[in-house]
C-alpha positions as CSV (number, residue, x, y, z in Angstrom):
1,M,6.4,-7.6,-12.6
2,I,4.1,-8.2,-9.5
3,R,5.5,-10.7,-7.0
4,I,3.4,-12.0,-4.0
5,V,5.6,-12.5,-0.9
6,Q,5.2,-13.2,2.7
7,G,7.0,-11.2,5.2
8,D,7.5,-7.9,7.0
9,I,7.1,-4.8,4.8
10,T,9.3,-2.7,7.0
11,A,12.3,-4.9,6.0
12,C,11.8,-4.5,2.3
13,Q,14.7,-3.0,0.3
14,T,12.7,-1.3,-2.3
15,D,12.6,2.4,-3.4
16,A,9.3,2.7,-1.5
17,I,7.0,0.9,0.7
18,V,3.4,1.6,1.0
19,N,1.7,2.4,4.4
20,A,-1.9,1.5,5.0
21,A,-2.5,4.7,7.0
22,N,-5.5,6.4,8.5
23,N,-6.8,9.8,7.4
24,S,-4.5,11.7,10.0
25,L,-1.3,9.9,8.7
26,L,-0.2,10.2,12.4
27,G,0.3,6.5,13.0
28,G,-2.1,3.8,14.2
29,G,-2.1,0.0,14.5
30,G,-1.2,-2.8,12.2
31,V,1.2,-2.1,9.4
32,D,0.8,1.6,10.0
33,G,2.2,1.3,13.6
34,A,4.9,-1.1,12.4
35,I,6.1,1.3,9.7
36,H,6.1,4.3,12.1
37,A,8.0,2.3,14.8
38,A,10.6,1.1,12.3
39,A,11.0,4.5,10.6
40,G,11.6,6.4,13.9
41,P,10.1,9.7,15.1
42,A,11.2,11.7,12.1
43,L,8.5,10.0,10.1
44,L,5.7,11.2,12.4
45,K,7.3,14.7,12.4
46,E,7.1,14.9,8.5
47,C,3.5,13.4,8.5
48,R,2.4,16.2,10.8
49,T,3.2,18.6,8.0
50,L,1.0,16.9,5.3
51,G,-2.4,17.8,6.7
52,G,-3.8,14.4,6.5
53,C,-5.1,12.4,3.4
54,A,-8.4,11.8,2.0
55,T,-9.6,8.2,1.6
56,G,-8.4,6.8,-1.7
57,G,-5.5,9.3,-1.8
58,A,-1.8,9.0,-1.3
59,K,1.0,11.1,0.1
60,I,4.8,10.5,0.2
61,T,7.4,11.0,2.8
62,G,10.9,10.1,3.4
63,G,11.7,6.5,4.7
64,Y,14.1,7.7,7.5
65,K,15.3,4.5,9.4
66,L,13.6,2.1,6.9
67,P,15.6,0.4,4.1
68,A,13.2,2.0,1.7
69,K,14.0,5.6,0.7
70,Y,10.3,6.7,0.7
71,V,7.1,5.7,2.5
72,I,3.9,6.3,0.3
73,H,0.9,6.6,2.7
74,V,-2.5,5.6,1.3
75,V,-5.8,5.7,3.1
76,G,-8.0,2.8,2.1
77,P,-11.7,2.6,2.8
78,V,-13.5,1.3,5.8
79,W,-15.7,-1.7,4.6
80,Q,-19.3,-0.6,5.0
81,G,-20.9,-3.5,3.1
82,G,-19.9,-2.6,-0.3
83,G,-22.4,0.0,-1.1
84,A,-20.3,3.1,-0.2
85,G,-17.9,3.1,-3.1
86,E,-15.3,1.0,-1.2
87,E,-14.1,-0.8,-4.3
88,A,-13.3,2.4,-6.2
89,L,-11.6,3.9,-3.3
90,L,-9.5,0.8,-2.7
91,Y,-8.5,0.9,-6.5
92,S,-7.8,4.6,-6.2
93,C,-5.4,4.4,-3.3
94,H,-3.2,1.9,-5.3
95,K,-3.4,3.9,-8.4
96,N,-2.3,7.1,-6.5
97,A,0.6,5.3,-4.8
98,L,1.8,4.2,-8.2
99,R,1.4,7.7,-9.5
100,L,3.6,9.2,-6.8
101,A,6.2,6.5,-7.3
102,G,6.2,7.0,-11.0
103,E,6.4,10.8,-10.7
104,K,9.6,10.3,-8.5
105,G,11.0,7.9,-11.1
106,L,11.2,5.0,-8.6
107,A,11.8,1.5,-9.9
108,S,10.5,-0.6,-6.9
109,I,7.6,-0.5,-4.6
110,A,6.1,-2.8,-2.0
111,F,2.4,-2.8,-1.0
112,P,0.7,-4.2,2.1
113,S,-2.9,-5.6,1.9
114,V,-4.6,-2.3,2.2
115,S,-8.0,-2.1,4.3
116,T,-8.2,-5.8,5.1
117,G,-7.3,-5.4,8.8
118,V,-9.1,-3.2,11.1
119,Y,-10.9,-1.6,8.1
120,R,-12.5,-5.0,7.6
121,F,-12.5,-5.0,3.7
122,P,-13.0,-8.7,2.8
123,L,-9.7,-10.2,1.7
124,H,-11.3,-12.2,-1.1
125,L,-12.6,-9.0,-2.6
126,A,-9.7,-6.7,-1.9
127,A,-7.0,-8.9,-3.4
128,P,-8.3,-8.8,-7.0
129,I,-9.1,-5.2,-6.9
130,A,-5.5,-4.3,-5.6
131,L,-3.9,-6.5,-8.2
132,L,-6.0,-5.2,-11.0
133,A,-5.1,-1.6,-10.0
134,L,-1.3,-2.5,-9.8
135,Q,-1.4,-4.3,-13.2
136,T,-3.5,-1.7,-15.0
137,E,-2.0,1.4,-13.5
138,S,1.8,0.4,-13.5
139,A,1.7,0.5,-17.3
140,Q,1.6,4.3,-17.2
141,W,4.8,4.4,-15.2
142,P,7.7,2.6,-17.1
143,T,10.2,3.4,-14.4
144,I,8.4,1.0,-12.1
145,T,9.8,-2.4,-12.8
146,S,9.2,-4.3,-9.5
147,I,6.0,-4.4,-7.5
148,A,5.8,-6.6,-4.4
149,M,2.5,-7.5,-2.6
150,V,3.9,-8.1,0.9
151,C,1.5,-10.4,2.9
152,F,1.9,-10.5,6.7
153,D,0.2,-13.9,7.2
154,D,-0.7,-17.2,5.4
155,A,-4.3,-16.3,4.7
156,T,-3.4,-13.0,3.1
157,F,-0.6,-14.7,1.0
158,A,-2.9,-17.3,-0.1
159,A,-5.6,-14.9,-1.1
160,Y,-3.3,-12.8,-3.1
161,T,-1.6,-15.8,-4.7
162,R,-5.1,-17.1,-5.8
163,A,-6.1,-13.7,-7.1
164,L,-2.9,-13.3,-9.1
165,A,-3.4,-16.7,-10.7
166,A,-7.0,-16.0,-11.6
167,Q,-5.9,-12.8,-13.4
168,G,-3.3,-14.7,-15.3
169,G,-0.3,-13.5,-13.4
């Protein structure tokens, strides 16, 4: 059910793509900036109505000019050394994204590597947490039949491929 792919999440033809957003949900750098740019200004307009999002949480919007029907915005934790609940918050944002997709009855969803860019969550720690959340929590949502982990670069692809193999996937 979980596939590791390398590419551009904004081009994914899935029911939903996940945006690694900041608490404001009003755009930023990295994948967040790319998704906002590809979706067009209507995405920002809708995000302004949501009142932000807590770390570990998720909110859903339309996909606008994206191939995906929906964007599920998650706010991952900023890495502070591992003692500030970062692992639980990273797990939570994946769990909450799946919950929103499941509540909408969506079948396919694509995730980026959350928090491993400017938020500095170590990739070798983030990959197994994200995949465990996806494997464990997707079981509660039988409509979700396809989950893609979309990796932007070689290092991210390698880390998620290793983590999936280590978890028996």
